[in-house]
C-alpha positions, 0 to 999 in steps of 0.5 A, spaced: 441 715 396 435 718 393 431 716 387 436 719 382 439 713 378 443 714 372 442 708 368 448 708 364 452 707 371 448 701 373 451 695 375 452 689 370 454 682 370 461 680 369 464 687 370 461 690 364 459 697 367 467 698 369 469 702 363 463 707 363 464 708 370 471 709 370 470 714 365 464 718 368 469 718 375 475 721 371 470 726 368 467 728 375 475 729 377 476 733 372 470 738 373 472 738 380 479 740 378 477 746 374 472 748 379 478 748 384 483 752 380 478 757 378 476 758 385 484 759 387 485 764 382 479 768 383 480 767 391 487 770 390 484 776 386 479 778 391 484 777 397 488 782 394 483 787 393 481 785 400 487 787 403 486 794 400 480 794 404 475 794 398 468 791 400 465 786 395 459 782 395 458 776 398 465 775 401 464 782 405 457 781 407 459 778 414 464 783 415 459 788 414 455 786 419 460 788 424 462 794 421 456 797 419 458 804 421 464 804 417 460 802 411 455 807 412 461 813 412 463 810 405 465 804 401 473 805 402 472 808 409 473 801 413 479 799 417 484 793 416 480 788 420 474 789 415 479 787 409 482 781 414 475 778 415 474 778 407 481 775 406 478 769 411 472 769 407 476 768 400 480 763 404 474 759 405 472 759 398 478 756 396 477 751 402 470 749 399 474 747 392 479 743 396 474 739 399 470 738 393 476 735 390 475 729 395 468 725 397 464 731 399 461 733 392 456 737 396 461 743 396 461 744 389 453 745 390 455 750 395 460 754 390 455 754 385 450 757 389 455 762 392 457 764 385 450 765 383 448 770 389 455 774 387 452 775 380 445 777 382 448 782 388 453 785 383 448 786 378 442 789 382 446 792 388 451 797 387 457 797 392 463 799 389 466 800 382 469 793 383 462 790 382 463 789 375 469 785 376 465 781 381 459 780 376 464 777 371 467 772 377 460 770 378 458 768 371 464 765 370 464 761 376 456 759 374 459 756 368 465 752 371 460 749 376 454 748 371 455 740 372 456 740 380 449 737 381 449 732 376 457 730 379 454 730 386 449 725 384 453 720 379 459 720 385 454 718 390 451 712 385 458 710 383 461 710 391 455 705 392 457 701 385 461 694 385 468 696 383 469 703 386 473 707 386 478 703 381 473 700 376 479 695 374 477 688 371 484 686 373 483 687 380 476 684 380 479 678 377 484 677 382 479 678 387 474 673 384 480 668 384 482 669 391 475 668 393 474 661 390 481 659 393 478 661 400 472 658 399 475 651 399 478 653 406 471 654 409 466 648 411 462 649 405 468 648 401 471 642 404 464 639 404 463 640 397 471 637 396 469 631 400 463 630 396 466 630 389 472 626 392 467 620 394 464 620 388 470 620 384 472 614 388 466 610 387 466 611 380 473 608 380 471 602 384 466 600 379 468 594 375 468 594 367 466 588 364 470 587 357 467 583 352 471 577 349 474 580 342 480 579 338 483 584 343 484 579 348 484 572 344 484 565 348 490 563 344 496 567 342 494 568 335 487 570 336 482 567 331 487 566 326 488 559 323 494 555 326 500 553 321 503 546 321 510 548 322 512 541 324 516 536 320 518 541 315 526 541 314 530 547 313 532 547 306 525 546 304 522 551 308 527 556 305 528 553 298 529 558 293 529 564 298 535 563 303 539 558 300 545 561 296 547 558 289 553 555 291 549 550 295 553 552 302 551 555 308 554 562 310 556 563 317 558 570 320 564 570 324 566 575 329 573 577 329 577 577 336 580 584 335 576 589 339 576 596 336 576 602 340 
């Protein structure tokens, strides 16, 4: 990769570069689609005139090399073979546009160069009356391919950037979790797990000395004073509290009948 570097597309921690990289990649794809559809349309137009054996700049240069005698007799005094050769050259332009849709962004530069040469040759050299149309085709082609060089460089940078080609945070987090799980199955992961297990066991084996406090008293009542409950009659202990006014003690009698 050359020294060119788009600072906006540089990798950042925690996948922070994903949104702008995803947007730039989508923009490159849209530019490639525009170039393709434009080249497809003009390729069909020039192919139609090629069937009519109309010589044109750039796409007709290679056929002219092998049909120089026919061209010298007149622009329209060419054989069908000349027109067929021009049709193949038009098809080659469409193929370049298709390849530019994928990873081979260099074909966008090739198309840009072809449109530049087509414009210059149509304006400076007179071949037929169709030169005006080819000049317009060349100018519009330069417009659609104006970002071909930048798209190529940015695409090369993106292809070497972490997360390409999806730049999805969800997929990245899934991969990170998967790598963490797989780490436990490696030798380093098993050693780390055994080390932490030994430390946990050693910590649990250390006795803990709890000082004598009210939480664990020597007697059942702690440090509270003991009550002398011996020798106190029931009537005195509960006098005025549980003794009925009649002086009789009440009892609870249970009925022998069982209710369902």
